[in-house]
N, C-alpha and C positions, 0 to 999 in steps of 0.2 A: 792621073798621076799614080804611080805604084811605089810603095815603100815596103821595106822588109823589116819585120820585127824579129830580133834575135832572142835566143833564150839566154838567161842569166839574170843580171840585174836589169829589170825593165823599168824605164821611167815613163809613167803615164800621167800627164798633167804634173801635179806637184807630189804625186805618190810614187814611192819606190817599191817595186814588187820583187820579192825574192823567189826565184824559181830554181829548185835544185834538180840536177840531172838524175835520171834513174841510173843506178849503178849496181854492179855485182859485188857482193860481200867477198872479202878476201879470205874468209875462213873455209870456203869450199862448199860443194854441193851438200845438201841435207841440213845446212845450218841456216836459220832465219836471217835474212838480210833485207836491206832497203831496196825495194824494186822501183819505187818512184816516190818523190816528195815534192810538194809545191806549197808556197806560202803567198798570201795576199795581205796587204797592209790594212790595218784597222784605223790608221790615222785619218782624220777628217770625217769619220763616221759619227753619227749621233750616239749618245749613250745607249739609247734604246736599240739602235741597230746593232751595236756591238753586243749588247746583252742577248738579243735574239740569235745572232750568228753563233755565239758561243754556246747557247742553249741547244741549238741544232747540232753543234759539233759534239756535245755530250752524248747525244743519242746515237751518233755514228762511232764514237770512240770504243774500240774493242770489238767491233763487228768482225766475225769470222765467216768468210765466204768459202764454201766447199767447192771442189772441182765441178765446173759446169753450172754452179748456182748463180742466180741473178739477184742483184740488190736493187730494190726500188727505194729511191730517196723518200718519196711521199709516204710509202707504207712504213718505213723505218722511223722517220722524223715526225710526220704529220699526225694529227692536224696541228697547225701552229695558231692557236686561238687563245683567248683569255683563260679558258678552263685548263689549258695545258701550261699556263704560266707565262705565255708570251706577252710582250708589250706592243702597244701601238707605236709605229715608227714609219718614216717615209719609205714608200715602196713604189716601184715603177709600175704604172698601170696605163696602158695605151700610150706610152711615151711621156707620160706626166708623172711627177712625184706626188703621191697622195698618202695621207696617214692610214695605216691599216695594221692589224695584228700580224706580227711575224715579219715586218719590214727588216731586212738584213739577212734573212734566211738564204736568199739567192747567193750571197757571198760564200756561204758554206757549200752550197751545191756547186758553185763555180770552182772553188778551191779543190773540192773532191774530184770534179771532172778533169782538171788539169793533172792532178796526181795520178788519176787512173790512166790518162794518156801516156804519161811517163812510165807507168808500171806495166804497160802493155795489156791492160784489160780491154775487153771488147765493149764498145759503146753501143748499147742496144737502143737507147732512146735519149735524145737530147734536144733542147729547144733554145733558141736565142731570145734575147730581149729585143723589143722594138728599138730601143735606144741603148747602145752598149754602155755598161757601167764603167766608172773610172778606175776601179780597183783591179782591173785585169786588162791585158792587151786586147785590142780589137779582134773580134772573131773567136775569142777563147772563153766566152761566158756560157753559162748554163742556167737558164731560167727555170723556176719551178712554181707551180700554183696548184693548190688543191681544187678538184681531185684529178684533173686530166693532164696537166702539164708536168711531166715527171722527168727525172733523170734515172736511167736504169743502166747498170753495169754488170757485165758477166765475167766470171773468172774462167779464163781459157786454159789454165794450167792444170797439170795432173796432181797438184798439191793445193792445200788451202792457202788463202791469203788473208792477212789481218789488216784492218784499217785503224789507224790512230788519227784522232782529230783533236787538236788542243791549241791554246794560245801560247806563243813563245814571244816574249817581249810585247811589241805592238803589232804582231802579225798573227794571223790565223793560219796554221800549218796542218796539212793533211798528208799522212805518210802511209804508203801501202807496203807491207812486209810479207815476205814469203821465202821459200827455199831457193837459193841461188846455186850457181852463178847465172847471170844473164848479161846480155850485151847492153851497153849504155844506150839510152834513147834520147834523141835530140828532136825538139820541136822547132819548126820554122813557120812563120806566118807572113804571107804577102798580102798587103792591103792596097786596094785600088779605088780611088774616088770615081764614082760613075754619074753622080747627079748632084747639083747644087740646090739648096733649099730655096723656096719662094718666100717673099716677104708679104704677109697678108695684113691689111689694115684692119684694126679692131680698136675702136675708141676706148681708151682707158686701160688697155691691156698691152703688155710687152712680154715677149718670150724669144729667147735666142734660138735660132734654127741650127740645124746640123746637116752636113752633106750626107748623101747616100753613098754607100761603098760596098764592095765585095771583099771578103776575107777568105783566103785559101790557106789552110794549115796542113803542113806535111809532118808526118811522124817517121823518123828514120832510126832504125836499129841495125848497126853494122852497115853493110852495103845495101840493105833493103830499105827502100823509101816508099811510103804510101800516102795518099791524100786522106787525112783523117776527117776533114770537114771542108765544105765549100758553102759559105753563107752569104746572103745578100741582105743588107740593111737599107731600108728605104730612107729617103731624106725626110727630115722633120722640119716642116715649115715654121718660120718665125712669125711672130706677131709684133706689130708696131702701131702706136697710137696715131 
């Protein structure tokens, strides 16, 4: 079964995600404008997850990328441990939610990744979660884990770009600014279920399974369209007593 995920207000579960289109400023070339902006909802997250996500956002806010420069999320934000002021919170590990320092940081990397797609930045490195998170459309997540699982973005423009990362209401919003004008960017994701989960008997334990699927994301600017990512998520088997 294939379904299409459109850009705009995206409903994922009971969360509403606000995704702003990249757009060219009306004030003309040479003036800083919004190249791309994306927001994910903080509703339903634990207090510790929200704290960690916003703490990571503080480390990104104000970053200036020179032409050709590459940003490493891990180098800029990490390490997310107790010494750096992060809290223990649920984090996805091998498809399970376990308490660990920095739980919630992946929401910041995911929000940055989507803003970068809309802004036309080059995605140098990006990894998926084993099980897709609920705060973003399937196939649009960006997992990070110290020290090897990183999100890296390169500025392809002949001018610097600046990153803003902050909370607006109940959303985490990342905005990429630079000199305009540029064409609007539209993201489209097609999701196809490819495998159903198995039910495994395990006395005294219960866990909901999840189907495996593929997610194909297109990035279109004007008449030009490109495949920005093609990911496969394996099924997560369920447990029943």
